[in-house]
C-alpha positions in Angstrom: 0.2 0.2 -0.1 1.2 3.7 -0.8 -0.2 6.8 0.2 -1.2 8.7 -3.3 -2.9 11.7 -1.9 -3.4 14.3 1.7 -6.4 16.1 1.1 -7.4 18.2 4.2 -10.3 21.0 3.4 -9.5 24.5 2.4 -11.4 25.7 6.0 -12.1 29.7 4.0 -14.4 28.0 1.1 -15.9 25.9 4.2 -16.3 28.5 6.5 -18.0 31.0 3.8 -20.4 28.6 2.2 -21.5 27.3 5.8 -22.2 31.5 6.3 -24.1 31.6 2.8 -25.9 28.6 3.7 -26.8 30.3 7.1 -27.9 33.6 5.2 -30.0 31.8 2.7 -31.8 30.1 5.6 -32.6 33.9 7.2 -34.1 34.8 4.5 -36.1 31.7 3.6 -36.9 31.8 7.9 -38.2 35.7 6.9 -39.9 34.1 4.0 -41.9 31.3 6.3 -42.5 34.3 9.0 -40.0 32.2 11.2 -38.9 34.5 14.6 -35.8 35.3 14.2 -35.2 38.2 16.4 -31.8 38.3 18.9 -33.3 37.1 22.5 -32.4 35.3 25.6 -34.3 32.2 24.3 -33.2 32.2 20.6 -30.0 31.5 22.2 -31.6 28.6 24.6 -32.9 27.1 21.2 -29.6 27.2 19.3 -27.4 26.0 22.3 -30.1 23.4 22.5 -29.7 22.7 18.5 -26.2 22.8 18.8 -26.1 20.0 21.6 -28.5 17.8 19.7 -27.2 18.0 16.2 -23.6 17.3 17.3 -24.4 14.2 19.4 -26.9 12.5 17.0 -24.4 13.8 13.8 -21.6 12.5 15.5 -23.2 9.4 16.8 -24.5 8.4 13.1 -20.9 8.6 12.0 -20.2 5.9 14.7 -23.3 3.6 14.4 -22.8 3.4 10.2 -18.8 2.7 11.2 -19.4 -0.1 13.4 -22.5 -1.3 11.5 -19.6 -1.7 8.6 -17.3 -3.5 10.8 -15.1 -0.5 11.7 -13.8 1.0 15.7 -14.6 4.7 16.0 -13.0 6.8 18.1 -14.6 10.4 19.3 -12.5 13.3 19.6 -12.4 17.1 20.8 -10.6 20.0 19.4 -12.5 22.9 20.3 -14.7 23.8 18.3 -14.9 20.5 16.3 -15.6 17.5 17.6 -15.7 14.6 15.4 -15.3 10.5 15.3 -11.8 9.3 13.9 -11.1 4.9 12.9 -8.5 2.8 14.0 -8.3 1.9 10.4 -8.3 2.4 7.3 -11.9 2.2 5.2 -12.9 1.4 1.7 -13.5 4.5 -0.3 -17.3 3.3 -0.7 -17.6 2.8 2.6 -15.6 5.9 3.9 -18.6 8.2 1.5 -21.1 6.2 3.1 -20.2 7.3 6.7 -19.7 10.8 5.8 -23.0 11.3 4.4 -25.6 9.8 6.1 -25.0 12.1 9.1 -26.6 15.4 6.1 -29.0 13.1 4.8 -30.6 11.2 7.3 -31.4 14.4 10.2 -32.1 16.7 7.1 -34.8 14.3 5.9 -35.2 14.4 9.5 -35.5 17.9 11.1 -37.2 18.4 7.4 -40.2 15.9 8.2 -40.7 17.0 12.2 -40.6 20.9 11.1 -43.2 20.3 8.3 -45.3 18.3 10.9 -45.3 20.9 13.2 -43.3 19.6 15.6 -41.2 21.9 17.5 -40.5 23.9 14.8 -38.0 26.2 15.5 -35.8 23.7 17.5 -36.3 21.4 14.1 -35.3 24.9 11.9 -32.3 25.6 13.6 -31.4 22.1 13.9 -31.4 21.8 10.1 -29.9 24.9 9.5 -26.6 24.0 12.5 -26.8 19.9 10.9 -26.4 21.6 7.1 -23.5 23.9 7.8 -21.7 21.3 10.1 -21.9 19.4 7.0 -20.2 20.9 4.8 -16.6 19.1 5.5 -18.8 15.2 4.7 -20.1 17.1 1.8 -16.5 18.0 0.7 -15.4 14.4 1.4 -18.1 13.0 -0.9 -17.1 15.1 -3.5 -13.2 14.6 -3.4 -14.0 11.0 -2.9 -16.3 10.6 -6.5 -14.2 10.3 -9.1 -11.6 8.7 -6.5 -10.0 4.8 -8.2 -12.0 2.1 -6.8 -10.1 0.0 -4.9 -8.9 2.9 -2.6 -8.2 2.8 0.8 -9.1 6.3 2.8 -7.4 6.8 6.7 -9.3 9.4 8.4 -7.0 12.2 9.8 -9.4 13.8 11.9 -8.9 16.9 9.7 -9.1 15.1 6.1 -7.6 12.1 5.1 -5.5 10.3 3.4 -5.7 7.7 0.0 -4.1 5.0 0.0 -4.2 2.6 -3.3 -2.7 -1.4 -3.5 1.0 -1.2 -5.0 0.1 -3.5 -8.1 -1.9 -1.9 -11.1 -3.1 1.8 -10.4 -6.2 3.0 -12.2 -5.0 6.7 -13.7 -5.4 9.5 -11.7 -8.5 10.9 -12.1 -7.5 14.1 -10.9 -8.4 14.2 -6.9 -5.3 13.8 -5.7 -1.6 15.2 -6.0 1.9 12.8 -5.7 3.3 12.6 -2.2 
């Protein structure tokens, strides 16, 4: 096995995209008539939403990895809470582990919001999860065209792509030689 790529997200770009999602969500909330005036109550709901989303989001990463037979480790490096893995994961499994919390939680919070259940909490949770999933979406986009037989090593702040020393497929432009 040899490492063929080392990817770390451009954090500035992810922050800009996250802020853009927050602004867009603000406009949508104004259109829907959801009161987002700054108040202690809104701050409390936002704090509750952050706690709920972080626990569910990272828990889903760990649950999917465990269902696929991988050992997970939880970590905290302010402001990040993360799940990492003790071994390399096949590319498809790594992509599945990465995208599951975005898909499942956004469907859940969207459904609950549409049903009128805790509208403000679900609305804020949907926004928080969408913004917090930018790194996961970046991972899936980076790996989508990658080598099929690749193994992915999580590095807590990004990932490394490993391939076997046997015949390799041509570089698809997602990696740099290291």
